[in-house]
N, C-alpha and C positions, 0 to 999 in steps of 0.2 A: 211532246213531252208531257208526262203526267203532271198534274198540278199538285203542289205540295204546300199551298199557302194557308192551310187550315191550322197549322201548329201554333201553339201559344208561346212557346219558349224557343222555337227553332225557326229561323228565317231562311228561306231558300230563294235564290235568285239566279239569273243568267246574265251576269254583267258584261259578257262579251257579245251579247246579242243573240246568238244561236243557242240551241239546247245542248250542244256537245260538252260544254264546261259549266258546271253548277257550283255556285258558292253557297255553302252552308254556314250560317252564323248562329252561334249560341247566344241567347238573348233573354236571360232571366235576371233582371235588375235586382240589386245593384252590382253583384260580383259574380254572376253565373254560378251561385252555389246550387248544388244538385239535390233535389228531392225526387221522389219516385216518379211523379208525372213528367218531370224534366228528362230523366234518363230514359223513360219509356218513349217519349217523343223523339229523342235523339236516335234511339234504336229503330223505331218505326220509320223515321225519315230515311235512314240509310238502307233499310230493307226495301222501301219503295223505290229509291233511286237505283238500287241494285237490279231491280226488275225492268228498268226502263232502258231499252236498247238504244235510244237516241242520245243518252248521256255517255260520254267517253272518259271523263275525268272529273274529279271533285276536289274542291278546296274547302278546308275546314278552318274557321276562324271564330273570333269573338266579335260581337256587335259593339263591344265597349273598348275604348282606347286603353284603359289602364289595367285591364284584367282579361286573361284568357279564361281561366276559371279558378276560383278560390277553393275548389274541391267540394266535398260533401257539405250539405246544409246541416250543421250539427244542432240547429234549433228546431228542425223539423223531425218529429218522432211519429208522425202519422202512419207511416208504412209499417211500423213495428207495434202499433197499438193493439193489434189483435192477438198478440202472444201473451198478454197479461192473463194470469190465472192458470196457465198451463204448467204441467209438471215438467221437470228437466228434460225427459226424453222427448215429449211432444214439442216442447219449446225448441229443442235442438233440431228436430225434423223441420219445423216451421222456419227456423232461421236458415237452415241449409237451403231450403227451397227459395227463400228470399234472396240469398246470396247468388245462387245459380241463375235466377231470373235477372238480377242486376248485372251479372257477368255477361249474360247473353245479349242484353241490350247494348252494352258497350262494345262487345265483340262484333256487333253488326257492322261497325266501321271496318274491321278486318275482313269480315265476310263479304263486304261490298264487292260486286263484280268489277267495278272500275277502280283504278288507282286513286288513293286519297292523299292529297298534299296538305299538310298542316302548316298554317301561317301563324306562328306563335308570337304574342306580344303581351306586355304587362306581366301580371302575376300568374304563375302556373304551378299550383300547389296540389298535392295529394292526388285526387282523381284525375287531374290534368295529365299526370304522367301515365296513368293507365290508358287514357284516351290517346295520348301521343304514341304510345307503343303499338296501338292498333293501326296507326296511319302508315302509309307506305314510304312517304318522304316527309321530312320535318325541316322547315326553315324557321329561323328565329330572328327577331329584332335584337339589337345589342343590349338592351336594358332589361330583358326578361329576368325575373327572379323565379327559379325553379326550386322545388323541394319535394322529396318523397316524405310526406308529412305524417304518415299514418302512425308511426311510433309515438308521436306527440299526443295522440288521442287514444293511446292504449290498445292498438291493434296492429296486426301485420297486414300490409297491403294485400287485398284479396280480390281485386277486380282485374288484375292482369300484369301489374308492374313487375312483381316478383317472378312471374312465369315467362314474360316476354323480354324484359330488359336485359337479363343475362345473355340472351341470344342475339341481342342487338349490339351491346357494348363490347368494346375491345379492351376494357380495363375493369376486370371484375373486382379488384381490390378497391378501386375508387367507388364502384357501384355499391359494394357492401358498406363502405364508410358512410356514404350518403343515405343508405337505407337504415342503418343502425342509429344514426345521429339526427336525421331529419334536417341536417344542415342545409341552408340556402346556398345555391350555386348559380352562377351566371351563364350567359350564352357561350362564352369561350370555353368554359369548363364542360358545358354540355357537348360541344364539338369534340373536346378531348376525350370525353366519355364515349363518344360514338353515337350519341342519341340524336344529334342534330347534324344535318348535312353541311350547312354553312350559315353564317350570320349575314343578314341583309341590313345594311345601314339605313337608319331612319326609324320611323314608328310604324303604327298599325297599317296605314295606307300603303306604305312602301313594301312591307313584307307580304301583304295581300297581293299587291300588284305583281311582285316577283313570282309568287305562287301561281297566280292566274296565267302568267306568261309560260311557266313550266307546264301547267295543265293544258294550255293551248297547243304546245308542242306534242304532248302525249296524245291529245285528241286528234292530231293530224295523222297519226300512225294507224296501221291496221288494227281495228278493234279486236279482231280475232287473235292477232299476235300479242297485243297488250294483255288481254284477258288471260291468254295462255301463259304468258310470262309471269303474271301475278300468281296464278295457281301453282305453277311449277316451283316458284320461289317459296311460297308458303309450304308446299309439300317438302321441299329440300330442308327447310328449317328443322323439321321433326323426324327426318328419315335419313338412312345411310345413303351414300353416293350411289351404290348399286340399286337400291330401291327407287331412288329418284330418277335414275337413268331409265329404269323399266317404266316408271310412271310417265316420263316424258315421251318415250317411244309410243306408249299407248295413246297418250294425248295427241301427239302429232300425226299418228296414222290416220286420224280423222281430220284434224285441222289443216294438214297440208293439202287437202282436197278443196280448200276454200278458194273462192274467186279472188280473195285478197292477195294470194300469192301471185296469181297472174297479173292482177292490177298493179301490184308493186313492181313487178319485173318490167311491165310495159312503161310505167312511169320512169323507171331508171333508164330505159332505152331512149325515151322521148325527151327526157329531162323536164318533164312537166309533173306537177303535183298529182298524186294519185287521189281518186275520189272513191273512197270505200263506202260500201253499203252499211247502214246501221245494223246493229245486232237486233234480233227479234225481242219483242217484249216477253218477259218470262212470267 
């Protein structure tokens, strides 16, 4: 596995021993407030993991017990310092480029080849929701406080919440209420919204443990099948049924020729766990 230990604000480890399951922990004290170096590190970390064929599943959590992330660091204005003195048109172009870069860094979680399981604990405000919407599966401790916080700081959420959450949730009326009011909501309401799979009793360690167990199960499956499933699901979100069926047929015309299919069938016959080859490094 490629080494990812050089990051300042993002910790990467393999707590289950092997390289197939990676734990990514956000770690910018005291509350994981995001400035540009932090979100760039998070994006580059997931891009590196995505290219590592030995990794089969990822868990995303916070290094701090009481907070997942408090969102954007409102005291840090360094990333926007170079727009001063520009006229409105040039300032707009610069701001647009800044927002697109920010979006791309966070979207690296969604782009990640491997499934990403979020283990949420503590406070999850603002950018936390954007990040969670990029994850494939979301587990929550019972005491998490969530908020789509952006209207309280005078802006519409622009890093993915308003684009992705309507396609995740089964309750658009509740979603709009939460987005318009920035009201705090808890884990049970997040389940009702459809944002969270389930609530894991306990604190940080408990929800991370549960997420790692899920990641371990995912990592035991055919990596070709898991990668294909993620890509087909992402395509289905933004395309019609007919378009997705066509995409799936094109995808599987190649993937069905994988040795994983034979290995899985042999494992089924012998009732022994299949040993799948790692994906190539990209």
